[in-house]
C-alpha positions in Angstrom: -26.2 30.1 19.2 -23.5 27.6 19.0 -19.9 28.9 19.1 -17.7 27.4 16.5 -14.3 26.7 18.1 -10.9 26.4 16.5 -9.9 23.0 15.6 -6.7 21.2 14.5 -5.8 17.6 13.7 -2.4 16.5 15.1 -1.8 12.9 14.0 -4.3 10.7 15.5 -5.5 13.6 17.8 -8.1 16.3 17.5 -7.3 19.7 19.3 -10.1 22.4 19.9 -10.4 25.9 21.4 -7.4 26.9 23.8 -5.7 23.4 23.2 -4.8 24.5 19.5 -1.2 25.5 19.5 -0.1 28.6 17.7 2.3 26.7 15.4 2.5 23.3 13.7 4.9 20.6 14.2 6.5 21.4 10.8 7.0 24.9 11.8 8.6 24.0 15.1 10.8 21.4 13.5 12.2 23.9 10.8 12.4 27.1 13.1 15.9 27.7 14.2 14.9 30.8 16.2 14.2 30.9 20.0 15.9 29.0 22.8 18.4 26.2 22.4 16.1 23.6 23.9 15.5 22.3 20.4 18.9 20.7 20.6 17.6 18.5 23.3 14.1 18.0 21.5 15.2 16.9 18.2 16.2 13.4 19.0 12.8 12.8 20.3 11.2 14.3 17.2 13.0 11.6 15.2 10.9 8.9 17.2 7.6 10.8 16.2 8.7 11.0 12.6 9.6 7.4 12.8 6.1 6.6 14.1 4.4 8.5 11.4 6.3 6.5 8.7 5.2 3.3 10.5 1.6 4.3 10.9 1.5 5.2 7.2 3.1 2.1 5.9 0.7 0.0 8.1 -2.4 1.9 6.9 -1.4 1.9 3.2 0.5 -1.4 2.6 -2.6 -3.4 1.5 -3.9 -1.0 -1.0 -4.6 -2.1 -4.6 -2.7 -0.3 -7.3 -3.2 3.5 -6.7 -3.0 6.8 -8.3 -2.6 10.1 -6.6 -4.6 13.0 -7.6 -3.5 16.7 -6.8 -5.1 19.9 -7.4 -6.4 23.2 -5.7 -8.4 22.8 -2.4 -10.2 26.2 -3.5 -11.8 24.7 -6.5 -15.5 25.4 -6.5 -17.9 22.4 -6.5 -19.8 24.0 -9.5 -16.7 24.4 -11.6 -15.6 22.4 -14.7 -12.3 21.5 -12.9 -14.4 19.9 -10.1 -16.4 18.0 -12.6 -13.3 16.9 -14.2 -11.8 15.6 -10.9 -15.1 13.6 -10.3 -14.8 12.1 -13.8 -11.1 11.2 -13.3 -11.7 9.5 -9.9 -14.5 7.5 -11.7 -12.3 6.4 -14.5 -9.5 5.5 -12.2 -11.9 3.4 -10.0 -13.4 1.6 -12.9 -10.0 0.7 -14.2 -9.2 -0.9 -10.7 -7.0 1.8 -9.3 -7.5 3.3 -5.7 -7.5 7.0 -5.7 -5.2 8.9 -3.1 -5.5 12.6 -2.5 -4.5 15.1 0.1 -8.0 14.5 1.7 -9.1 18.0 1.6 -11.8 20.0 -0.4 -11.8 21.1 -4.0 -10.2 18.8 -6.6 -9.2 16.5 -3.8 -12.8 16.0 -2.7 -13.9 15.7 -6.6 -11.4 12.8 -7.1 -12.4 11.0 -3.9 -16.1 11.5 -4.6 -15.8 10.1 -8.2 -13.8 7.0 -6.8 -16.4 6.3 -3.9 -19.3 6.5 -6.1 -17.8 4.2 -8.4 -17.2 1.6 -5.8 -13.4 2.3 -5.7 -11.2 2.7 -2.8 -11.0 6.3 -1.8 -8.0 7.4 0.2 -7.1 10.8 1.9 -3.7 11.7 3.3 -4.2 14.8 5.4 -1.8 17.2 6.9 -1.6 19.3 9.9 -2.2 23.0 8.8 -2.2 26.5 10.6 -5.7 26.9 9.0 -7.6 23.7 9.3 -9.3 21.8 6.6 -11.3 18.8 7.5 -10.9 15.4 5.7 -13.7 15.4 3.0 -16.7 13.2 3.4 -15.9 10.9 0.3 -12.7 9.4 1.8 -12.9 5.7 3.0 -9.5 5.6 4.4 -7.9 8.6 5.8 -4.4 9.2 7.5 -3.4 12.3 9.2 0.3 13.5 9.2 2.2 16.1 11.1 5.1 16.3 8.6 5.0 17.2 4.9 7.9 15.0 4.0 6.4 11.8 5.5 3.1 12.4 3.7 5.1 13.0 0.4 6.8 9.7 0.8 3.3 8.1 1.1 2.1 9.8 -2.0 4.9 8.3 -4.0 5.5 4.9 -2.4 1.9 3.7 -2.9 1.2 5.3 -6.2 1.6 4.1 -9.8 1.5 7.8 -11.1 0.5 11.2 -10.3 -2.4 13.1 -12.1 -2.3 16.9 -11.5 -5.2 19.2 -12.0 -5.1 23.0 -11.8 -3.8 24.2 -8.4 -1.5 26.6 -6.5 1.7 26.4 -4.6 1.1 23.0 -3.0 0.1 21.5 -6.2 3.2 22.9 -7.9 5.4 21.7 -5.1 4.0 18.0 -5.4 4.3 18.2 -9.5 8.0 19.3 -9.5 9.0 17.0 -6.8 7.5 14.1 -8.8 9.3 15.4 -11.7 12.5 15.6 -10.1 12.2 11.9 -8.7 11.4 10.7 -12.3 14.2 12.9 -14.0 16.8 11.6 -11.5 15.3 7.8 -11.7 14.5 7.6 -8.1 11.4 6.3 -9.3 10.6 4.3 -12.4 7.5 3.6 -14.5 5.9 6.5 -13.0 3.8 8.8 -15.3 3.2 12.4 -14.3 0.2 13.7 -16.1 -1.4 17.2 -16.2 -5.0 17.7 -16.7 -6.3 21.0 -17.8 -4.6 21.9 -21.0 -5.7 25.5 -21.1 -4.3 26.0 -17.5 -1.0 24.1 -17.8 0.1 25.2 -21.4 1.8 28.4 -20.3 3.9 26.5 -17.8 5.0 23.9 -20.4 5.8 26.9 -22.8 7.9 28.4 -20.1 9.7 25.1 -19.6 10.5 25.1 -23.1 11.5 28.6 -23.8 13.3 29.3 -20.5 14.6 26.0 -18.9 15.3 24.1 -22.1 16.8 26.9 -24.2 19.0 28.0 -21.4 20.3 24.3 -20.7 18.7 24.1 -17.2 16.9 20.9 -18.4 17.2 18.7 -21.3 14.7 18.7 -24.1 13.8 15.1 -23.4 12.8 16.1 -19.9 9.8 17.8 -21.2 8.6 14.5 -22.4 8.3 13.3 -18.7 5.1 15.4 -18.5 1.9 14.2 -20.3 -1.0 16.5 -20.9 -4.5 15.6 -21.6 -8.1 16.7 -20.8 -9.4 13.2 -21.1 -9.7 11.1 -17.9 -9.8 7.8 -19.9 -6.5 8.6 -21.6 -4.8 9.7 -18.4 -5.9 6.1 -17.0 -4.7 4.4 -20.2 -1.3 6.1 -19.8 -1.0 5.0 -16.2 -2.1 1.6 -16.8 0.3 1.1 -19.8 3.4 2.3 -17.7 2.4 0.0 -14.7 2.2 -3.1 -16.8 6.0 -3.6 -17.3 6.5 -3.0 -13.7 3.9 -5.5 -12.8 5.3 -8.0 -15.2 8.8 -7.5 -13.6 7.3 -8.0 -10.0 5.9 -11.3 -11.2 9.1 -12.5 -12.9 11.0 -11.7 -9.6 8.5 -13.6 -7.5 8.7 -16.6 -9.8 12.5 -16.6 -9.8 12.5 -16.4 -6.0 10.0 -19.4 -5.7 12.2 -21.4 -8.2 15.3 -20.5 -5.8 13.6 -21.7 -2.7 12.4 -24.8 -4.4 15.9 -25.7 -5.7 17.3 -25.0 -2.1 14.8 -27.6 -0.8 
């Protein structure tokens, strides 16, 4: 009988059995308890963090326009949500978008599967977790991260928008971080779409009745969220928002070329 040993990914490394540490890099970075040797270790952690940014930028820089899909890792492959994820991945790929997920099971696997089966680029950005989850088999390009904040930067930097299917705390974390970036104009031309109207409607109602009514957010902030159950509509929203941004980039490149020509 084969013994299944514990396994954990740490960046480019895979650790098994007794080599698996009891805590993750994120936990050790954020934990202020214990001996003061962290004072001497933190400067070295900066180099490791820097290397993760460099590796991520290098791996993802040549991606075509991409969309990040979030959702629960606990979604059953036989569920309607999984089917919706596959349809979404397929629609995005057919529209020429790469599909980026967290690389895990559930909704992430579904979106990667739809993209791969439609001939699109399927990307997974994994993360070191206490309870290991493997990169799903439908990922063409997988990148492993130790630190959540580095991984989150990659999701935003290389995406033309986020599509969020039903999920738990991790999904909500990514959703509200994206909304904060859009609300504060840290990112522009960046749609945030919720798929699963029945699941998300109570949250939208709470935002309106609690946050808006108490002045915590403005009424127009609710309009930052788009709600649909139609993958093709989601793709249309993202493609429509991405066109002005692409047009601006082309104009800037043309202006740069004219400047160089005039200088010569």
